[in-house]
N, C-alpha and C positions, 0 to 999 in steps of 0.2 A: 540707827541705821547709817552705815558708812557708804561713801561713794569714792570711786577711784580718784576723782578730781580733788576731793578734800584731802585724801591721804597724800597724793603727790604734791599738793600745794604745801602741806605741812613739811614734807620731806625737803622741799626746796628751801624753806625757811631754816630748817635745822642745819642744812649743809652750808649756809652762808658763814664764811669764816672758818669752817671746819672741814672743807672739802678734802684737802690733801691728807689729813689724818684718816678720814674715812676711806680715801683711795687706797692707802697702804693696807688697812685692815681688810677691805673688800678684795684686794689682790690675794691675800692669804686664803680668804673664804673661797674664791674661785678655784684655787689650786686644790684645797682639801675636799671640796664637794664635787670634783669631777668624777663622773661615773662612766662605766662602759669598759669594754675590753677589745683589744685589737689582736688577740691571740690567734685568730684564724684568718687574718686578712691575706696571708701569703699562700694559703693552701692551694688555690686554683692555679696560681702562677707556677708553683713547684710541680704540681701534678701535671700541668700542661707541658712543662719542660720534659718530664719523664716520658710522657706519651710520645713526644716528638722524636726522642732518641731510643724508642722501643727496639729498633732494629740494630742498635749499636752493641758493642761488646759488653758482656755481662759485668766485668769489673767496673766499667764506667757507671752503670746503673747502680751497682753496689755502693760506689763512692758517693753518688748523688743522694742515695737513700740515707747513708750515714750522716751526710751534711744536713739533710732535712731533719733528721732526728736531733742532731746537735742544736740546730737553730730553734727547733720546737722546745727543747729543754731549756735553752737560754731564755726564750720568750716567756715560758711558763714560770721559770724561776724569778724573772723580773716582776711578773704580775703578782706572784705570791708575796714577794717582798713589799710591793706597793700596797697590797691589801693589808698586810701586817702593819705597815706604817700608818695607813689610814685609820686602822682600828686603835692603835696605841697612841698616836699623836694627832691624826687628822680630826677625830671625833672631839677631842679636847679643844683643839684650835677652833673648830666650828662653833661649839657652844660658847667659847670665849668671845669669838667674833660677834655672835648674836647678842651677847651681853653688852659688848661695846656699843652696838647700834641701838639697843634698848636704852641704855644710859645716855647716849647721844641725843636721842629723841626726848629724854627727860631733862636735858640741860646739862649733863655732866660729860665732859670730854676727857677720857682717860684711856690711852692705848694699852695700858697695863692689863686691862680686862682680857686682852687677847690670850695671855698666858695665865689667866687668873686661877685656873683649876688644876694646874700641874702639881702644885705642892700642897694639895688639900686632900682631906679624907674622902671627898666626893668623887675623886678620880675614877675609882672602880665603878661607882654607880652610873656615872656618865657613859663610860665605855660599854657597860653591859646593856644599858637602856638603848643607846644608839645602835648597838649591834642587834638587839632584839627587833628594833624598828626596821632595820635593813633586811633581816631575815623574813619578817612578815611581808615586806614589800616584794622580795624575791618570790616568795611563795604565791602571793596574789598575782604577780606578773606571769608566773609559770602557768597559773590556772587559765588566765586570759589577759590579753593586753589591756583592754578597757578597764576591768576591775583594778589592775595594777596602777593605772593612771589615776583613777578615782581615789585609791588608797594613798597615793603619793600626796594628794592635796589633803586628805584626811589626817595624815600624820605629819604634815608640814610644820605644825607648831611645836613639835616635840623638842627640838633644840632650844627654842625660846623658853618653853616651860622649864627645861633643865637649867637654863641660864638664871631663872628666878629661884628655883629650888632643885638643886642637883639630886637631893635625897628624897624626892617625892615618891619614888617607887617605880620599878620598871614598867609594869603594866598600867599603873595609874597615869603616867605621863602620856602614854599612847591613848589610853581611854579618854583623858581630858582633851587631848588634841582632836580626837575624833568628835567629841561633843562640841568643842568650840567651833569646828568647821562645818557642823551639821547645818545644811541649808545655805551654806556660804560658798561651796566649792565652785559653782559656776561663776559667781562674782569674782572669786580669787583667780580663776582661769582667765576671765576677761581683763582683770587688773594686770596679770602677767603679759597677756597678749598686747596690752597697750604699750609695752616697752619694745615690741617687735620692730617698729620703725627706727627707734634709736639704735638697736643692735644691728639692724641692716645697714644703717649709715656707718656704723663702726667697722663693718667689713670692708668698706671702701678704702680704709687705711690699713690694709693687710691684716685685718682682724684686731689689730692693736687698739683701734679706736673703741672697740667694745669694752675694753677695760675701764675706760673713763665713764661708762654708763653705770657700772656696777655700784658705785657709791650711792647714786640716786635710787637704783633698784633696791639695794639692801636697806636703805633708810626708809623707803616706802613700805617694805615688808615689815620693818620694825614698827612703823606706825600702825600697820594692819594688826599686828599682834597686840599692841597696846589697846586698840579698840576692841578686839575680840576678847581680850582678857577682862576688860571692864564690863563688857556685856555678860561674860560668863559669871563674874562675881555678882552682878546685879540679878541674874537669873538663878542664882543658887547652885550653879554647877561646880563652883569652887569657892575659896574664901581667901581673904588677905593672909590669914595665918598659914594656909596650905602652901601659898606661893611665897611665903616669907616677905610679905610686903607690909609697909606701915599703913595703918588704917587711919587716914586723916579725918574720916567721918565721925569717929568716936568723940 
């Protein structure tokens, strides 16, 4: 049984002497794991403007409408490009970043793990598995917000599992993550909540301060995965062979 205090204590020990390397990798992870869309944030402003000039000349309204369409198309195009980049590049960088923090917790410091899977046969396996995970999360969120949040925690170990074995199988990675987090979701939520104070302090420095918390956060999450991984192996949910791990117990 793990506790958030023990995980965070281990993370602090791991970061001693390795903080800045962890910082640069965590910065990449922050960028590639950003979710959300701002495509509709200007709708009310533009519509409000059109309402105010309803009594103006028709050509003016027409010009504003064309401008609105152009802006919408530009925003939509940018979002599509960002989504494509996240799928083709972001997923690989995310799994590589998780690999870095797993290895960091195991005593190996190698920033090369960040791009570890770009030139490997497992590239397509990682992209398809991460894409499938996101599709599942979107569908659960569309169903209801709360199930979407629960499944976010249920599937949170997928990139770590892929970091161990990118070819484990699309549905198997998701299934194993779901099994590993069964009964652990509330504790994982509390663990993440325990970083809230640090992130709030980071906002005092124009949000830049938050970036310096992420190495601590990601290292703690890696420690969590290592603990859940060992418990899953001990409980027969997976094996050293399935995760491509050396079995020192033999």
